[in-house]
N, C-alpha and C positions, 0 to 999 in steps of 0.2 A: 319314527318313520311315519310320514304323512302319505296316505293313499285314500282314494275314493273321490266321489263327485257329489256335491251338495248344492241344491238350488235354494237360495235364501233371498231375503229382502233387506234393503237398506232403509233405515227410517229417515224421517225428515231432517234429522240432525247429522246425517251422514254416518250413523253407527251401524256396524255389521256385527251380528252375533257369530262368533267363531264356533264352528262345529264342536260340540262337547267332546268328541273323540280326540280333538287336537289341543284342547286347552291345557292339559297337564304338561305336555312337552314345552309349551310356551312359558310356563312358570310366571304367568301374569305379565310378561313383557315380550315385545316383538319389534321387528323393524319391517316397515312396508316401504316399497320403492317402485319406481317404474320398472315394468318387466318388458318382455318381448311380445310381439304380435298384439299390441294394445291391451296387454293384461298388466296386472300388478303382481309383484312377488312379495310374499310375506315370509320372513325368516325368524327363527329363534335368534336370540342374541349371540349365542355361540356360533351358529352357522353363518350369521351375518359377519361376525368378526373374521372368520376364515376367508369369506369372499372379499371383504374390504381389504384385507392384507394382500390378496392376490391382485386386486385392482390397483392398489397403491404401488405395487411392484412392476406394473406394466411400463414399458418404455414411453416416456412423455414425448419422445421425438417422433413418434408415429401418430398421424392424424386419427386413424381408426381406433387405436387404443385410448387416446385422449377422449374421443367422442363417446366410446362405450363407458369409460370410467365416469365421465360427466353425467351420462344418462342415469347410471345406477347410483352414484354417490350423491349427486346434488338433489336427486329426487327422494332420497331416503328420509324417513321420519320415524323416530321412536314412538311407539304406542304402548299403552298399558291396557290390559283387560280390566273392565270395571267389575263390580261385584257379581254381575250376571253374565260375564263372559263376552262383552262387546268391546270392539275397538272403534275408534273414530277414524274414518278414511278422509284425509284432508281433501278439500275441494279441488286443488290442482291435480291430485292423483285421480280423483273421480272423473274429472274432465279429460285427462290423458287417456283413461281406459273407457271413456264413453259410458260410464256407469250412471244410471239414474235410479231405478227402483229394484229390479230383479238382477241378481248376480248368481254366478256359479263359482263355487270354491272347489278347486281340485287339489288333491294331495299329490305332490310330485317328489316323494321320498324325503328330501332334505328341505323342502320349502312348500308353501302353498301358493297357488296362483288364484287370483281373483279376476273374474271376467264379467263383462256385461253379458247377460243371458243371450242376447241376440248375436253378439260377436262369437261367443263360445259355440253356439249352435251352428253357425256358418263355418267356423274353423273345424269343428268336429266332423261335420258333413263332408267337407273337402278332404280331410285327412282320412276318414274312413273309406272314401272313394278311391284314394291312392294308396291304401294300406299294403297291397301286394307289392307295388313298386318300391315303397319305403322299406318293406321287409327284405326285399332282395338287396337293396343298397346297404342295409345294416348287416346282412349276411356277409357281404364283401369285407367288412371290418371285424368280423368275428362275433357278431351278436346273434 
């Protein structure tokens, strides 16, 4: 289970040091892809396999499901942790997420999200401001 928030730096080669707490669950392999809200999603191979199966089963006759599957699947890249726990974030994914130097890695139970520090801070500030409204809406669905 991935939880927590970590502020890290990307080096000049696009490498990110995965938080030590998360490395064991990745078993030296992961899949990174375009996420939502201009973030990147990082999955274990087993979690990625579950999601990819669900995406592949979506009806191709619907434009929204095709678009979402394309976003996630075409953006995906296998990555291996090096001997000191780093992964390389491909340039096209760094551009998508507007990542330059500082990033925030958040644990989201079955995945990690990788954010530009600036975008994360803006997102978090807006979400915290609306937290009461969000909690009320979640209460309506039993959370």
